[in-house]
N, C-alpha and C positions, 0 to 999 in steps of 0.2 A: 369623211372620217377624221381628219386632221382638224378640221374646223371645230369640232366638239371639244377637243383636247384643251384648248387655251380656256374655254368657257368653264370647263370642269376645274382647272387650276384656279380660275379667278373665284369660282364658288367656293372652293376649298379654303383658298386664303382669306376670303371674307369671312367664313365661318371662324377659322382659327383667330382672325382679329377680333371678332366678337367675343370669343371665349377668353382671349388674353388682354381684355381691356385693362387700362391702367388704373391703379388704385389712387384715388385722389384724397389727400388729407384734408380734414375738415376741422376748422378751429372751433372753440367753444366747449360746451358741455359734452361729455362723452355720451353716447346713446345708451339707454337702458336695455335696449333690444340687442340680442348678440348678432354678430355679423353672420352671414351664411356660412362662412369658413368655420367660425367657432361653433355654430350649431352642428355642422357636418362632423367636426372633430368630436364634439361631445358624444353623438350618436355613434360614430365609429368607435369610440372607447367602449361603449355599451356592447357593440358588435364583438369586440375582442373579449369581452367578459363571456358572452354566449360561446365563442370559439374555445376558449378555455375549458369551459363546462363539457364542449363536445369531444375534447382530445381523447378520452378513454374509448369512445366509440369509433373513432377513426383509426384504431389500431387493432391489431390481433387477427384471429382466423376469420370472424365474422364481422370485418370492419365495414363501416359505411364510407361512401365517397362524398365529400363536402361539396355541395354546388356552389358556384360563384355567385349566383343571384341571391339576393336577401332583401329584407324590408326593414324599414326604420321610420321613426317619427315621433309624434308626442300624442299621448291619450290621456284623457281625463278620467278620474274614478267614476265608475258606473257607466261608462261609454265603451263603445267597441268599434274595432276596425276590421274590415275583410280584405284579404289578399288573396287574388286568384293565382292558381297553380295548377299545371298539368301534371297528373299522376298516372302511372302506368300499373296495369293489372299485376304483374309477376313480381313487382319491386316492394320493398318494404322502405318506409321513409321515417326518418326521425327529424323532428323540428325542435329548436331550442328558442325560447323567449326569454330575454333578459331585461331587467329595469335596474337602475342604480340603487333604489331605496329598498333596503331588506324588509321594511314594514309593509311594502306593497304585496297584496295578494293577488296573484295572476290566474287568469283563465285562458286556456288555450284549447281551441276545438277545430275540428275539420267537419265541413259540410259538403255533400255532393251537389251537383248542378241542380237538383231538384229541391234543395233547401234541406234535405235530410240530414241529421246528425250521423257521422260515421263512427263506428266503433273504434276506439283508440285506448291506448294505455298511457296515462299521464303520471309523471313523477316530479318531485321537488328536488332541486339540487342545491346544496348549501344554503338552507333557509328557504323563504318564499319568493325572493327576487329573481330566480332562474328556475323555469320548468322545462321539461322535455316531454316530448309526445312522440309515440310510436303508432304508426298506422301502416296497414297493408291493404290498399284497396282492392275491392273485389272486381271492378270494372275499370277500364281505362278511360279517362275523361277529365273534365275540368272540375276542380274542388275549390273550396274556399277555406282558407285558414282564418279563424276569427280570434282575434286578440282583444282581451278586455281586462279592466282592472276592478277588482271588488272595492267596494266603498269603505275598506278599512283604513285609508288615508284620504286626505283632502287634496293632496298636492298632485298636479298633473305629472306624468312620467315620461321621459324620453324612453324609447324602446327599440330593440332590435330583435329580428327573427331571422335565424339561419336554418338551413336544412340540408340533409344529406340522404342518399339513397343506397340501397344494396340489392 
């Protein structure tokens, strides 16, 4: 039993060493591509935008409880992304989708594991760049949250999706 302990410590230290690799300064032209940290911070700012929109639903007598898990990335107009989520029969769920550009028109839908569109209620918040969706699944199971942009703009958008339950 004691023989495994040092091996676990070494594995842990190696993992931490890989995560905490030093940043090396590069000379020359700055990169046009944002760094991973800059990209994460940008999407995290959009997540905060969604969280601000969620605040009224997270208080009161029938409040929702915000989940820690969330999705984010970049999406092109006319394209869609799917995110898998486990939903339970007796709960209600609220999803918020946010993008930075107020001109972007958003689609947010939920599909069951067979690919059937689930009945939901969709609302816009503060223009078209934030939408919220309410769903109460009839069965417990795997569902897919579909995020897409209408072609009302030509610029890809960073996005964030958060959700809560009650």
